[in-house]
C-alpha positions as CSV (number, residue, x, y, z in Angstrom):
1,M,0.1,0.3,0.2
2,I,2.6,2.6,1.0
3,F,4.7,1.5,-2.3
4,L,2.0,2.5,-4.4
5,F,1.5,5.7,-2.3
6,L,5.0,6.3,-3.2
7,C,4.4,6.2,-7.0
8,W,1.2,7.5,-7.7
9,N,3.0,10.5,-5.3
10,C,5.9,10.7,-7.8
11,L,4.0,10.6,-10.5
12,F,1.9,13.8,-9.6
13,I,4.8,14.9,-9.1
14,M,6.5,14.3,-12.2
15,F,3.2,14.4,-14.1
16,P,4.0,17.6,-16.6
17,L,7.7,16.1,-18.2
18,I,5.6,12.6,-18.0
19,L,3.0,14.1,-19.9
20,V,4.9,16.8,-21.8
21,G,7.7,15.1,-22.9
22,P,6.1,12.2,-25.0
23,L,3.7,14.7,-25.8
24,F,6.8,17.0,-27.5
25,V,7.9,13.5,-29.5
26,V,4.6,13.3,-31.1
27,I,3.7,16.5,-31.8
28,S,7.8,17.2,-33.4
29,L,6.8,13.9,-35.3
30,L,3.8,14.6,-36.8
31,T,4.9,18.4,-37.8
32,L,8.3,16.7,-39.2
33,L,6.3,13.9,-41.1
34,F,3.5,16.3,-42.2
35,P,4.8,20.3,-42.1
36,P,2.5,23.2,-43.0
37,K,3.9,24.2,-46.5
38,K,2.1,27.1,-46.0
39,I,1.9,29.8,-44.1
40,N,-1.4,29.8,-41.5
41,G,-2.1,31.0,-38.2
42,L,-3.6,27.6,-37.0
43,Y,-0.6,24.5,-37.5
44,G,3.0,24.9,-36.5
45,Y,5.6,27.1,-35.1
46,R,4.1,30.3,-35.2
47,T,5.8,33.9,-34.8
48,K,5.5,37.2,-36.4
49,R,9.1,36.4,-37.8
50,S,8.9,32.6,-39.1
51,M,5.6,34.0,-40.7
52,S,7.6,36.9,-42.1
53,N,7.8,34.7,-45.8
54,Q,8.1,31.6,-47.0
55,K,11.7,31.0,-46.9
56,A,11.4,31.5,-43.0
57,W,8.3,29.8,-42.6
58,D,9.7,26.4,-44.5
59,A,13.1,26.4,-41.6
60,A,11.6,27.3,-38.8
61,Q,9.0,24.6,-39.0
62,K,11.9,22.0,-39.8
63,I,14.0,23.7,-36.5
64,S,11.5,23.6,-34.1
65,S,10.3,20.0,-34.5
66,Q,13.8,18.8,-34.8
67,V,14.4,20.9,-31.5
68,M,10.9,19.9,-29.7
69,L,11.8,16.2,-30.8
70,I,15.1,16.3,-28.6
71,E,13.7,18.2,-26.0
72,G,10.6,15.9,-25.4
73,L,12.9,12.6,-25.7
74,I,15.2,14.8,-22.9
75,M,12.7,15.3,-20.9
76,S,10.9,11.5,-20.9
77,L,14.2,10.4,-19.9
78,C,14.2,12.9,-17.0
79,A,10.6,12.0,-15.9
80,G,11.8,8.0,-16.4
81,L,14.9,9.1,-14.0
82,G,12.6,11.1,-11.2
83,F,11.4,7.6,-10.5
84,L,14.7,6.1,-9.6
85,F,15.8,8.6,-7.5
86,S,14.2,9.6,-3.7
87,L,14.1,13.9,-4.6
88,T,12.0,15.8,-2.5
89,E,8.9,16.6,-3.2
90,G,9.9,20.1,-3.6
91,L,13.1,19.5,-5.4
92,E,11.1,16.9,-7.7
93,V,8.9,19.9,-8.8
94,C,11.6,22.2,-9.4
95,L,13.3,20.4,-11.2
96,S,10.1,19.2,-13.4
97,L,9.1,22.8,-14.3
98,T,12.8,24.2,-14.8
99,F,13.0,21.7,-17.0
100,L,9.5,22.0,-18.9
101,V,10.1,25.9,-19.2
102,S,13.3,25.8,-20.1
103,G,13.0,23.8,-22.9
104,I,10.0,26.2,-24.2
105,V,12.1,29.2,-23.8
106,F,15.4,27.7,-25.6
107,L,13.1,25.9,-28.6
108,F,11.5,29.5,-29.1
109,I,15.2,31.6,-28.5
110,Y,16.8,28.6,-30.8
111,T,14.7,28.7,-33.4
112,E,14.1,32.4,-33.8
113,R,17.9,32.7,-33.9
114,K,18.1,30.6,-36.8
115,I,15.7,32.3,-38.6
116,K,17.1,35.6,-38.4
117,D,20.3,34.1,-39.6
118,L,18.5,33.3,-42.6
119,K,18.1,36.8,-43.8
């Protein structure tokens, strides 16, 4: 009973990475396999810079999907490692949210810099 409680507690705490990691992988694979062909406001990596022209749009879709795939795999791995180590609840939450937020911020910064270099 205690083991089930500890597993459930760890699952809840690591939930952002357990959910977001595989979600990043699935979304990135979908956008790599079926990238949006034309600039649109619905599907794909959409920022002012990426939507400025077709060349930037195509590059942004490819770059962001590749980065998102790597980040999704890293987040999934970190979530899996979270089950192996006995960390305090607060530390697990901080690590989980740090990986999540830093991954998203890195995705935008890296992609935007690469698009900027195209011009």
